[in-house]
Every structure is written in structure tokens, then in C-alpha cells.
N, C-alpha and C positions, 0 to 999 in steps of 0.2 A: 228246461222247465221255466214256465212263465213266472213273472213277478206276483201275479194274483195267486197262483198256485202255491208259491213260497209263503206268502202271507197267510194263506189258509192253513198250511201245515204248521206254521209257527204258532198261530192262535190255538190250534188243536193241541199242540204239545204244551203250551202254556196252561191251557184249561185243565189238562190231565195232571200236570204237576201242581197247579194251584189247588185242585180238588183234594189232592193228597195232603196238602198243608193247610187247607181251609181258607184259601184266599180267593176263591172264585167270585164271591160277591164284590170284593175290592177291585178285581180286574174288570168286571162288568161295569162297575161305577166309573172306573178310571177311563174307560173307552167313551163314556157318554159325557163326562164333565169337560168343561173347557178351561180348567185350572192349569197353570204352568206345570209341566211334568219333567221329571228327571229320570232317565233310564239307568238302572244299575247293571251290574255284570250279568245278572240272571235274565235280563230282558223284561223285568217287571217295571212298569212305570210307577214312580212314586211322586206324590205331590210335593212341591217345593214350599217350605214354610219361610216366608219373608219376615215375619214378625215373631218376637219372643212372647211367650205366654207368661202370666203371672207366676205360674209354678216354675218355669225355667229361670226366671229372674230370682225368685226366692231361693231356689236350689243353688244358683251361682253365688248369691250373697252368703248363704250358710257355708258353702264350701270355702270361700275366701276367708271368712272369719275363722273357721276351724283351722285352716292352714296357718293363719297369722297367730292364733292362740297357741298352736303347737310349735311352730318354727321359731318364733322369737325367743321364748324361754330356753329352748334347746340350744340355740345359737349363743345366748348369754352364758349358759352354764359351760358350754364347750370352750368359750373364750376365757372364762374366769378360772377354770380348773387348770392347774399346772403342777408339775412334780419336780422337786429339786433332788438331784441324785446325791448319794453318799460321797463325801469328800468335797462337796461344793456348798456354797451358800448362794442365796438369791438376793440380788439388789433390784430395787424397783424404780421405775421411771413413770412419771405422770406427764403425758403430753411431751415427752422428751427430756423433762427435767428430773434429775436424780432426786429420790426421796431419802429420808433418814431411816428407812425401814430395811432391815436385813432379816432374811428368814433362813432357818436351819433346814437340813435335809428332811424331805417328806412331801406330803400332798398338801397343797395350799390353794386358797381361792383369792382372787383379786377382783377389782372393779372391771367388769367387761367393757371392752372397746375404749377404755380410758387409760388404764395402767398397762405397763409392759414390764417384763423382767428379763434379767440376764443372769446366767449361772457363772460364778467365779470360783475357781479352784483354790481351796485353802490348804490342801495337803502339801507337804514339802515336795518340791520338784528339784530334780538334778538336771542341770544343763551342761553339756560338753561344749566347751568353747573351741574355736579355731586356734591353731598355734599362734603364740604371741612372741614376737621378737623384741629383745631388750638389749641395751648396751650398758655395760657396767661403767663405773667411774674410771676404771683402768683402760677402757676402750675395747673390752672383750665383748664380742657379740654372743648372746645366748638365746636359744629358742625354747620356750616352755610349751610342751605338748600335753594333751589330755588334761586340761584344766577343768575341774568340776566346780560348778557354782550351785549352791543349794539355796533355794529361796523358800520363804515361809510367809504366808499372809495371815495376819491375825484378824479375826472377825471384828474385833472392837475398832480397829484402825481402817477397815475396808472402805467405809464411806468417805473418810478424809482422803484416802489414797485415790479413790475414784473421782473425786471432785477436782 
């Protein structure tokens, strides 16, 4: 089949499909205009728009402002919200320096992107130590096994201990 015949068949198919979707006028105009064209996957030539219109710029500005108005407050709230679990207290740091503020268990807010917090356990903890060898005054060697150490942190003394 010749190239001219293929082009004729292609134009006929395009005209039939474009008539069904109402694009026949656009295809006829596209073939007569000398504007730069881009062919999409369906074979219809579309004009290239090199410049933005006022409506496109306005839409872009409104979109950016909307995103900023929504994203920044959501990020601040997400960073400020924190939860201190039961059996812990929270100590706060501002730019890495410890503050004199201690919070009890529950949900709290802090300054976003400025303050940070750390949970400290205040419940009594039991630690099992490794065996300890000792020698008495008489020279007898003794090994203490299963030594339990119980620690308790008081909330009032926590800042002093952390500093």
C-alpha cells in the first residue's frame, strides 16, 4: 500500500472518530494553520502553548496560596502536639537547652519547631545486677548473685538530676 493511500485512510479514520466526538472543525483548522503542533497518542495534532495566560497564572497563585494556608498550620499543629504516657513525665528542651518545665502524663502542646521533649520514666524500676565478687576481712571470697536495685525518680528533683 502506498504512503499516499495510508495518509488518506488515516485522515478518513480521524474524520470519522472526530465527528463522533465533535472535533471535526478543530482537525480541519489544524491542517490549515501553520502553528507548532504536537501529536498525542490518538493521532490528533494539538497546538503547543508556549506562553501562560492570565487565568493560568491566577490559578497557579491561588493554588500555591491555598496549599500554604493549609499545610503550614497543619505542620505546626502536628509538631506541637505530643502525648506523655502514664508512668512517665516530660522534660522540655528549647534549642537543645533544658527548660524548667516538667509535664505530667497526658496530651500537651509545645512551641512548634522550637521546643522538643523527652519522656522520663518515674515509676520504680528494678534492675538485676551481674554477680558481684567480694573478699571479706578474713580473706574469704564471696559472690553475691541476683542483686536487685530499685530506683525511683521524683518529679520534683528531675530537672536537677537531668542538668
